[in-house]
C-alpha positions in Angstrom: -7.5 -23.0 -33.1 -9.7 -25.3 -31.0 -11.2 -23.6 -27.9 -10.9 -25.1 -24.5 -14.3 -26.0 -23.1 -15.2 -24.8 -19.6 -17.1 -27.2 -17.5 -18.9 -26.7 -14.2 -17.0 -28.5 -11.5 -18.7 -30.8 -9.1 -17.4 -31.2 -5.5 -18.5 -34.8 -5.3 -20.6 -34.4 -2.2 -23.0 -37.1 -3.5 -20.4 -39.9 -3.9 -21.5 -43.1 -2.4 -20.4 -44.1 1.1 -20.1 -47.7 2.0 -20.3 -49.0 5.6 -17.2 -49.8 7.6 -14.9 -47.1 6.3 -14.8 -43.6 4.8 -14.2 -44.0 1.0 -11.5 -42.1 -0.8 -13.9 -39.7 -2.5 -13.4 -36.1 -3.7 -15.0 -34.7 -0.5 -12.5 -36.5 1.7 -9.6 -35.5 -0.5 -10.6 -31.8 -0.4 -10.9 -31.8 3.3 -7.4 -33.2 3.6 -6.1 -30.8 1.0 -7.3 -27.9 3.1 -5.5 -29.3 6.1 -2.3 -29.6 4.0 -2.8 -26.1 2.6 -3.0 -24.6 6.1 0.1 -26.5 7.1 2.5 -25.8 4.2 0.8 -23.1 2.0 -0.2 -23.1 -1.7 3.3 -23.2 -3.1 4.2 -26.4 -1.3 0.8 -28.0 -1.7 1.1 -31.2 -3.8 -0.9 -34.3 -4.6 1.8 -36.4 -3.0 1.6 -34.5 0.4 -2.2 -35.0 0.3 -1.8 -38.7 -0.5 0.7 -39.1 2.3 -1.6 -37.5 4.8 -4.4 -39.8 3.6 -2.0 -42.8 3.7 -2.8 -43.8 0.1 -0.8 -43.9 -3.1 -0.7 -40.6 -5.1 -2.1 -42.3 -8.2 -5.3 -43.1 -6.3 -6.1 -39.4 -6.1 -6.2 -38.9 -9.8 -9.4 -40.9 -10.1 -11.2 -38.1 -8.2 -9.1 -35.0 -9.0 -7.5 -34.7 -12.5 -4.5 -32.5 -11.5 -3.4 -29.7 -9.2 -5.1 -27.1 -11.4 -8.4 -28.8 -10.8 -7.6 -29.2 -7.1 -7.1 -25.5 -6.7 -10.4 -24.8 -8.5 -12.2 -27.2 -6.2 -10.5 -25.8 -3.1 -11.7 -22.3 -4.0 -15.2 -23.7 -4.3 -14.9 -25.6 -1.0 -13.8 -22.4 0.8 -16.7 -20.5 -0.7 -19.0 -23.0 1.0 -18.1 -21.4 4.4 -19.9 -18.2 3.5 -23.0 -17.4 5.6 -25.3 -15.1 3.6 -26.9 -12.0 5.2 -30.6 -11.8 6.1 -32.6 -10.6 3.1 -34.7 -8.5 5.4 -31.8 -6.1 5.9 -31.3 -3.1 3.6 -28.9 -3.6 0.7 -26.1 -1.6 2.3 -26.1 -3.6 5.5 -26.2 -6.8 3.5 -23.1 -5.8 1.6 -21.3 -4.9 4.9 -22.2 -8.4 6.3 -21.3 -10.1 3.0 -17.9 -8.4 2.9 -17.1 -9.2 6.5 -18.1 -12.9 5.9 -15.9 -13.1 2.8 -13.0 -11.5 4.6 -13.3 -14.0 7.5 -13.5 -16.9 5.2 -10.4 -15.8 3.3 -8.5 -15.3 6.6 -9.5 -18.7 7.9 -7.4 -20.5 5.2 -3.7 -20.0 4.4 -3.2 -18.5 0.9 -6.9 -18.4 0.2 -6.5 -15.0 -1.6 -4.0 -16.6 -4.0 -6.4 -19.5 -4.6 -9.1 -17.1 -5.6 -6.8 -15.0 -7.7 -5.5 -18.0 -9.7 -8.9 -19.3 -10.5 -12.2 -18.4 -12.3 -15.4 -19.4 -10.6 -16.6 -22.8 -12.0 -17.8 -24.7 -9.0 -21.4 -24.7 -7.8 -20.6 -23.2 -4.3 -18.6 -20.3 -5.7 -21.0 -19.7 -8.5 -23.9 -19.7 -6.0 -22.2 -16.9 -4.0 -21.8 -14.8 -7.1 -25.4 -15.4 -8.0 -26.5 -14.3 -4.6 -24.4 -11.1 -4.8 -25.9 -10.4 -8.2 -29.4 -11.0 -6.8 -28.7 -8.5 -3.9 -27.5 -5.9 -6.4 -30.6 -6.5 -8.6 -32.9 -6.0 -5.6 -31.0 -2.9 -4.6 -31.9 -1.4 -8.0 -28.5 -1.3 -9.8 -28.6 -1.2 -13.6 -27.9 -4.6 -15.1 -24.8 -3.3 -16.9 -23.3 -2.0 -13.6 -23.9 -5.2 -11.6 -20.9 -7.2 -12.7 -18.7 -4.1 -12.3 -20.1 -3.5 -8.8 -19.6 -7.1 -7.7 -16.1 -7.0 -9.0 -15.3 -3.8 -7.1 -16.5 -5.3 -3.9 -14.7 -8.6 -4.4 -11.4 -7.0 -5.3 -11.6 -4.6 -2.3 -12.0 -7.6 0.1 -9.3 -9.7 -1.7 -6.8 -6.7 -1.7 -7.4 -5.8 1.9 -7.0 -9.4 3.1 -3.8 -9.8 0.9 -2.2 -6.8 2.5 -3.2 -7.8 6.0 -1.8 -11.4 5.6 1.4 -10.0 4.0 2.1 -7.7 6.9 1.4 -10.4 9.4 3.8 -12.7 7.6 6.5 -10.1 7.7 5.9 -9.5 11.4 6.1 -13.2 12.2 9.1 -13.8 10.0 11.3 -10.8 10.9 10.1 -9.7 14.4 9.0 -11.1 17.7 5.6 -9.6 17.3 3.5 -7.1 15.2 4.0 -4.6 18.0 7.8 -4.8 17.7 7.4 -4.3 13.9 5.2 -1.2 14.5 7.7 0.3 16.9 10.7 -0.2 14.7 9.0 1.2 11.6 7.7 4.2 13.5 11.3 4.9 14.7 12.4 4.5 11.1 9.9 7.1 9.8 10.8 9.5 12.6 14.4 9.5 11.5 13.5 10.6 7.9 14.5 14.2 6.9 11.6 16.3 8.1 11.9 18.8 5.3 11.3 16.1 2.7 8.8 13.8 4.6 6.8 16.0 7.0 3.5 14.1 6.5 5.0 10.7 6.7 6.7 11.6 10.0 3.5 13.1 11.4 1.3 10.2 10.3 3.7 7.5 11.4 1.6 6.4 14.4 -1.3 5.7 12.1 0.7 4.2 9.3 2.7 1.7 11.4 -0.2 0.7 13.8 -3.1 -0.1 11.6 -6.5 -0.8 13.1 -7.6 -3.5 10.6 -11.3 -3.5 11.7 -11.8 0.2 11.5 -9.8 0.5 8.2 -11.8 -2.3 6.6 -15.1 -0.7 7.6 -13.9 2.7 6.5 -12.9 1.6 3.0 -16.1 -0.5 2.7 -18.2 2.5 3.7 -16.5 4.7 1.1 -17.3 2.1 -1.5 -20.9 1.8 -0.5 -21.4 5.6 -0.4 -20.1 5.8 -3.9 -22.2 2.9 -5.0 -25.4 4.5 -3.5 -24.9 7.4 -5.8 -24.3 5.2 -8.9 -27.3 3.1 -8.0 -29.5 6.0 -9.2 -27.9 6.0 -12.6 -29.3 3.8 -15.3 
């Protein structure tokens, strides 16, 4: 069976620009695609909606972007471009903290960004560059080569999973309640009505379960990971 070749994707930043108008290049298409993504979400994102917003025919997009699969790949790369890398003068633990917070904020800044990353494998230069920098950080920190991809994956999946849960709960709050505070109050009441002999801990911990402090929880989980990684760093 013939194997499918994997190519490095280019974002088209160097496409020529003629005077008098902005050409319909890949960069312009991706900028508009992000706008449509934030408006309608990944499920409803389509080449037609992007073309309509650009006021061009859908067929004209396919000269620059092959299909929706490539579009999603390119969008994940474009989103990665928003990452600001930590100062190299900081110790490796603080660099990881800043990297994780940056990644989290970038994901939160675009609708369904987590799904975009989950559905794609890094192939674009911006996303590959971020992975290379994370690898470089872990190499400098002294991690064994065989552990570096695992460590990078652990950190990436922690941020993706945390943001996914945060976004999901906020969507439930906005769709079913007037506010997140109302959702917290109703779920706390629900927990307090459970049989105490069966769920003593769920009832006691209801104020913490139903009223998450996203900042503190994110930092707590990240610190647990880093503390564990600090111990593994010594192993070769």
